[in-house]
N, C-alpha and C positions, 0 to 999 in steps of 0.2 A: 105688511111688516117689512121694515128695512133693516138689514143686518149687513155689516161689513167686517172685513178682517181686522180693522183697527179696534174693534170692541173686545177682541180676545185678550185675556189677561195673562194666563200662563199656559203657553202652548206645549203640548206633548210632542209635537212634531214640527218640522219645518222643511224647507227645500222643495224638491220636485214633487209634483202632484199628479195624480191619475184619476180616472173616473172610477166610480164604485164598481161598475161591471168588470173593468180590467183588473182591479185589485182583488176582487172576489175570485176570479179565475187564477191569478198569479199565486194566491195563497191557498188555493184548493178549498175554499169555503163552500160547503154544500148548500148554499142559499141562492135563490134567484135575486136579481137586483130589486124586483118589486117587493119580495118578502123582506129583504134587508132594509129597504127604505121604510117599510111599515114598522119594523122593530126600532129603527133609529127615530122615527116619530114618537113611538111609545116611550123610548128612553129619554126623550127631550133633546136629542142631538140635532134633529131636523124639525122644521115647522113649515106649514104651507103658507105661501104668500099669493097675492093676486095682482094681476095687471089687466088693463084693457087690451082686447085683441086689436091688432093693427088693421084688420080687414072687416071687422063687424063690431056690433055693440056688445058682444059677449065678453065675459070675464074669463081669463085664462088663469089656471092655478099652476103653481110651480113650487118646488121645494128649495128651502134655504137652510144653511147651517145656522143654528142658534149660537148664543154665546158659548155654551158648553161644547157644541159641535165644532166651533172654531178652534178648539184645542187639537182637533184631528184633521183640519182642512181649511179650505178657503171657499168663499163664494165668488166664483169667476164670472165676470160680466160678459154678456153676450154682445157681439158686434151688431146683431140684427134686431134686438129689442131691449127694452128696459128691464130685463130680468137677469137673474144670475143662475148659475148651475153649481152645485156643490162638487168640489174636487178634493180628494183626500191626500194627505201627506204620505208618500211612499214609505218613509222611514218609521212611521208610527202606526201603520195600518194593522200590523200584527196584534197590537193591543186592542184596537177597535174590533177586529175580527173575534178576539177572545170575548169581548163584551157582548157581541152579537150572539155567539154560540152559547154563552152562559144564559142569555135571555131566552133562547129557544129551549134550553134544558130545563129552565125553571117553570116553564108553562105546563 
């Protein structure tokens, strides 16, 4: 699955970005990065993509922001491989954190 920031229509945030781990800590969100990623997958903000390993015939999985997720961040390209990593807009993370916590409460 290829996704890029140009497919976003109406972004909630913009500007500087940070990793999910850093933003969860900064906003005191009581979730691990692994748990938050699982919720973001369930909410449709993240999807799993695949690429071939550079050292073997195996397939590597990684996460990308979907079109909906691109409202809250960007898929930053790696210098070392043909995959991206999701980074989230600092100025809109509070809203995304609220959505994460609401999803936890509704379970």
